C-alpha positions, 0 to 999 in steps of 0.5 A: 243964321239967326236960327242957328245962333239961337239954337246954339244959344239954347244948346249952350244954356242946356249944357250949362244947366246940365252941368250946374244940375250935376254940380248941385247933385254932387253937392247934395251927395257930399253933404249927405256923406259928411252927415253920415260920416258924422253920425257914424263917427258919433255912434262909434264913440257911443259904442266905446262909451257903452263898452266901457260902462258895461265893463264897470258894471260887471266889475261892480256887480262882482264887488256888490256880490262880495259885500253882500255875501260878507254882510250875510256872514256877519249877520249869521255869526252875530257878535259885536259886528254892528260897526263893521256892518254899518261900514260895509252897508255904506260901501255897498250902497255907494257901489250900488249907486254907481252901478245904477249910474252906469246902467243909466248911462248905457240906456242913454247911450243906446237911446243916443245911437238909435237917434243917430241910426234913424237920422242916418236911415232918413238920409240914406232913404230919402237923401240919395238913391245911390246911398240907399243902394250902396247900403244894400250892397255893403250889407251884402259885402259884409255877409261875403256875398258874391258880386258876379252881377254887379254893374259899374253903377253898383261899384260906384254906389258901394263906394259912395256909401263906404266913403259916407261911413269913413269919409276921412279914412277913405279920402286918405286911402284913395289919395295915396294912388293915382288913376284908380279905376272903380274896380281898384277902389272896390278892391281897396275898400275890401282890404280896408274892411279887413277882408283877406285874399280868400274872402276877396276871391269868394266875393269877386268869384276869382281865384286867389292867384288872381287876387294877387295880380289885382294887388300888384296892379293897384300897388303900381299906382301908388304915388311916388311919395308913398311908394318911396316909403314902401307903403304896400297892400299886405298879403291876405291870410289864406 
């Protein structure tokens, strides 16, 4: 009886430790996902900042070119144009200064983005094998590669990585449904990535009619509060 009691205690300790270990692994995963989401969000904002700066640069390049041509024309024609040329040169210097500031901003933005990418890479490669594998699978999906050899763990790793990139959006999307399978979540992510029916059919390796069946099955899992508002997955383009 003492031996049985000790064995039972050891089993309880073992089960408790296993659950605690799973809990800690999940906590680390969530922390890494949140960090990746934060860095990815910052990169998206920096991309917008970079695009705006490049647009300003293009505008000022055109203005600078016009001013330079105008000054050359005044130099050719000569005459009493000194005051006008001084004014144009002052304006030209101001525009060139703004142009350079925007160029510097673009370089600084690129440096910040590279720093964030390196931080993400470190977390993905060293923080979690699931995230690292998920990134590889995500890159394959971006190239519309087929998933015929995927296993259950592949779907999970893909979802982990996508959740890390777009944590808030992912949670909002999944929370609208009940009893989603890993395969259902994979389909929803593909829709969220902007894939149409033809692309999804190509990736999964099935016909477009089967994709419509998947859409119907997933829509049936919409929660009542969302289905009452007629929230449905739109049909993809052919």
